[in-house]
Every structure is written in structure tokens, then in C-alpha cells.
N, C-alpha and C positions, 0 to 999 in steps of 0.2 A: 640593712633595715628588720626587725623581725614583724612578724601579722599576725592578728587574729582574728578569726572568722567573728560577725555576730549576726546576729537575727536581731530583720525590725518588721514592723508588721503595719502597713502602710496601705489605708485607703485605693476600693480598687481600680480607680478613679484616675488617682494616681504613676500607681507604678503602670497604667497604661501607657498613661503621659512619658513615663520615663523612659519604658523599654522603645519609645515611641522615635525619641529625639536622642537617646545615649548608647550608642553600639557594645552588644553583650562583654566582648574585652577591653570596652574603657568604662564602666559602672563604678567599681570600684573605685580609680582612680576619681572622678567625676565628685563621687560622694565623698574624699576623702578632699578633695579640690573649698568643695562646699562645707566643711568642717570645721579644715583650713578658714578659713577666712571668718565663721559664724562666733566662734568660742571665743574664747578670750583667751593673752594667751599661757604661759605656763606659768610664768611672773612674773602672777597674777598682784604680788609687788609695787609692781610697774604701772601698775595700771592710776593711771589720773583721777576717778570719780573712787575707783577702791581707797588711794590717799589721802581723797581729801572727808571720805567715810568717817579713818579714822579717828583724822583732824579733829573732827565735828567730836565724837565719841571721847574724843580729852579732854575737848574744850570743857572745865570745869567753871564757870561762869553759865555757858550756858546750856550744859548738863541741869543748874539749876533756875536756870530760867524756864525750861522745856519744865522739869516738876513744879513750879510754880503754875504755870497755863494749865499740866492738867490735874492738879488738887483743883482751882480754881470752875476748870471746866469738865470735870467729873462725870455729876449730876445733870449735867445738862438735857432738862427735855426730859430728865426720867422720872423724877421728884411728883407728878403734876398727871393725873393721867389722859388721856385721850380722850375730847367730845365726841360725845355721839349726837349723832345730826334730826 
């Protein structure tokens, strides 16, 4: 597997904790495991939240209703100047 070196800037206190907790020769693997767990999968199309968002964007009736609400509330609170005490 090809690898690439990257430069990260972290707060000093976090670097100290990292160095105390993770042995020198295990640090790259440790960070790699964290990234694998934290990042979305390569095939983001399989993400259920992403698929749900696509369905919402494609729903014409919902988009029309959202546009009506946006038009109705666009100036809410903007047409009257604030009251001074």
C-alpha cells in the first residue's frame, strides 16, 4: 500500500498526551485507525444520511413548500427597527 507523509499542527498539550500514550513506532498506525473510524466511507453514496438528503432535495412538493415558508418568513423581524430602552 502506498503511503504519504503529512504535516499536522496540534496544540502542545495534545501532542504531549499523544507522545506519552502512543509508542513512537505505533503513532502512524494509531492515527490511521482514528481516521478510518472517524471519516465517512469512500463510497459516500451508501451513507444513509446522504441518500436521505438527496431524496429531500429531489422532492418537488417539499421544495415548493419550503420556498413558500422562505418567502413568508424572509423579512421576519427585519422590517421594524429595534426598540431602545
